[in-house]
C-alpha positions as CSV (number, residue, x, y, z in Angstrom):
1,X,73.2,103.0,104.6
2,X,75.2,101.1,102.0
3,X,73.5,98.3,100.1
4,X,74.9,95.0,101.3
5,X,74.7,93.4,97.9
6,X,76.6,96.3,96.4
7,X,79.3,96.0,99.1
8,X,79.7,92.3,98.5
9,X,79.9,92.8,94.7
10,X,82.6,95.5,95.2
11,X,84.7,94.0,98.0
12,X,84.4,90.2,97.5
13,X,86.4,90.1,94.3
14,X,89.1,92.2,96.0
15,X,89.3,89.8,99.0
16,X,89.3,86.8,96.6
17,X,92.1,88.5,94.6
18,X,94.1,89.1,97.8
19,X,93.8,85.5,99.0
20,X,94.4,84.1,95.5
21,X,97.6,86.1,95.3
22,X,98.7,84.7,98.6
23,X,98.3,81.3,97.0
24,X,100.2,82.5,93.8
25,X,103.0,83.8,96.0
26,X,103.3,80.6,98.0
27,X,103.2,78.3,95.0
28,X,105.7,80.4,93.1
29,X,108.1,81.1,96.0
30,X,107.9,77.9,98.1
31,X,107.3,75.6,95.1
32,X,109.3,77.3,92.5
33,X,110.0,74.9,89.6
34,X,108.3,72.0,91.2
35,X,105.0,73.7,91.5
36,X,105.1,75.6,88.2
37,X,101.9,74.0,86.8
38,X,100.0,75.0,90.0
39,X,101.5,78.5,89.8
40,X,100.4,78.9,86.2
41,X,96.8,77.9,87.0
42,X,96.7,80.2,90.0
43,X,98.2,83.1,87.9
44,X,95.6,82.5,85.1
45,X,92.8,82.7,87.7
46,X,94.3,85.9,89.1
47,X,94.4,87.5,85.7
48,X,90.9,86.4,84.8
49,X,89.6,87.8,88.1
50,X,91.2,91.1,87.3
51,X,89.7,91.1,83.8
52,X,86.2,90.4,85.1
53,X,86.0,92.7,88.1
54,X,86.2,96.2,86.8
55,X,88.0,98.5,84.4
56,X,91.1,96.8,83.0
57,X,93.8,98.3,80.9
58,X,96.1,96.0,79.0
59,X,98.5,98.9,78.4
60,X,98.8,99.5,82.2
61,X,99.0,95.8,82.8
62,X,101.9,95.2,80.4
63,X,103.6,98.4,81.5
64,X,103.5,97.4,85.2
65,X,104.7,93.9,84.4
66,X,107.6,95.2,82.4
67,X,108.4,97.7,85.1
68,X,108.3,95.0,87.8
69,X,110.7,92.7,85.8
70,X,113.0,95.7,85.3
71,X,112.9,96.2,89.1
72,X,113.9,92.6,89.6
73,X,116.6,92.7,87.0
74,X,118.1,95.9,88.5
75,X,118.3,94.4,92.0
76,X,119.9,91.2,90.6
77,X,122.3,93.2,88.5
78,X,123.3,95.4,91.5
79,X,124.3,92.2,93.3
80,X,121.8,92.6,96.1
81,X,119.9,89.3,95.5
82,X,120.4,86.1,93.6
83,X,117.5,83.9,92.8
84,X,118.0,80.2,93.3
85,X,117.0,79.1,89.8
86,X,118.7,81.7,87.7
87,X,118.7,85.4,86.8
88,X,114.9,85.9,86.4
89,X,113.4,82.4,86.8
90,X,110.1,81.5,85.2
91,X,108.4,81.2,88.6
92,X,109.4,84.9,89.3
93,X,108.0,86.0,86.0
94,X,104.7,84.2,86.7
95,X,104.7,85.8,90.2
96,X,104.8,89.2,88.6
97,X,102.1,88.3,86.1
98,X,99.9,87.3,89.0
99,X,100.9,90.3,91.2
100,X,100.0,92.8,88.5
101,X,96.6,91.1,88.1
102,X,96.1,91.4,91.9
103,X,97.3,95.0,91.9
104,X,94.8,96.0,89.2
105,X,91.9,94.3,91.1
106,X,92.5,94.2,94.8
107,X,94.6,97.4,95.1
108,X,92.7,99.5,92.4
109,X,91.6,101.8,95.3
110,X,95.1,103.2,95.5
111,X,94.6,105.0,92.2
112,X,95.2,108.7,92.9
113,X,96.6,107.9,96.4
114,X,100.4,107.9,95.9
115,X,101.3,108.3,99.6
116,X,99.2,105.3,100.6
117,X,100.7,103.3,97.7
118,X,104.2,104.3,98.7
119,X,103.6,103.2,102.3
120,X,102.2,99.9,101.2
121,X,105.2,99.4,98.9
122,X,107.7,100.2,101.7
123,X,106.0,97.9,104.2
124,X,105.2,94.9,102.0
125,X,107.8,94.9,99.2
126,X,110.9,94.1,101.1
127,X,109.1,91.8,103.5
128,X,108.2,89.3,100.7
129,X,111.8,89.1,99.6
130,X,113.1,88.6,103.1
131,X,110.6,85.7,103.6
132,X,111.4,84.3,100.1
133,X,115.1,84.2,100.9
134,X,114.3,82.3,104.1
135,X,112.3,79.8,102.0
136,X,115.3,79.3,99.8
137,X,114.0,81.1,96.7
138,X,116.8,83.6,96.8
139,X,120.0,84.4,98.4
140,X,120.7,87.9,99.9
141,X,124.2,88.9,98.8
142,X,124.4,92.0,101.0
143,X,123.6,92.9,104.6
144,X,119.9,92.4,105.0
145,X,119.2,96.0,106.0
146,X,120.5,97.0,102.5
147,X,118.0,94.7,100.9
148,X,115.2,96.3,103.0
149,X,116.4,99.8,102.1
150,X,116.7,99.1,98.3
151,X,113.5,97.1,97.9
152,X,111.7,99.6,100.1
153,X,112.7,102.5,97.9
154,X,112.0,100.6,94.6
155,X,108.7,99.3,95.8
156,X,107.6,102.7,97.0
157,X,108.5,104.1,93.6
158,X,106.7,101.2,91.8
159,X,103.5,101.6,93.8
160,X,103.5,105.4,93.4
161,X,103.8,104.9,89.6
162,X,100.9,102.5,89.8
163,X,98.8,104.9,91.8
164,X,99.5,107.9,89.5
165,X,99.1,106.1,86.2
166,X,96.0,104.2,87.4
167,X,94.4,107.5,88.3
168,X,95.3,109.0,84.9
169,X,93.8,106.0,83.1
170,X,90.7,106.0,85.3
171,X,90.2,109.7,84.4
172,X,90.7,109.0,80.7
173,X,88.2,106.1,80.9
174,X,85.7,108.3,82.8
175,X,86.2,111.1,80.2
176,X,85.5,108.7,77.3
177,X,82.4,107.4,79.1
178,X,81.2,111.1,79.4
179,X,81.8,111.7,75.8
180,X,79.9,108.5,74.9
181,X,77.1,109.5,77.3
182,X,77.0,113.0,75.9
183,X,76.9,112.0,72.3
184,X,74.1,109.4,72.9
185,X,72.1,112.1,74.7
186,X,72.4,114.6,71.9
187,X,71.2,112.0,69.3
């Protein structure tokens, strides 16, 4: 039987990260420029939570952030979506900063599970843009089914990359711990 304290220690930060990201998303998308200060505070809390709740790789964090912004720039450049406050508004950049923090904490269990990651990307990625457009954060410039298709494919690819790279980093970190453990045992 699992230790309840261990379960709480493992899963409570993930739940907090999930609900915190919901607040980040709402502040960024619904509030946009008007709620920028609140968004910034929530994003900072999301990143601090990710830093404190387990293995964290700045290289992975920055790579995922850049990849996400490239994803956004691609969709805007293809003429599928236009954000209400410019090409890549600051609230959108902050949303990605918070999302990657949530991803590395709450969804870290997807490491090495690319199929689950892809399914989650297909299901949740396009939905957030469709809702955001209805809240006035963006304008869909094509038929909505095309937005769902393009974002579904892009988000599936993004999440698969996350799952595979996270697994590789996790293995590398575990390998370095083994080396440290082995060298300390031989001393």
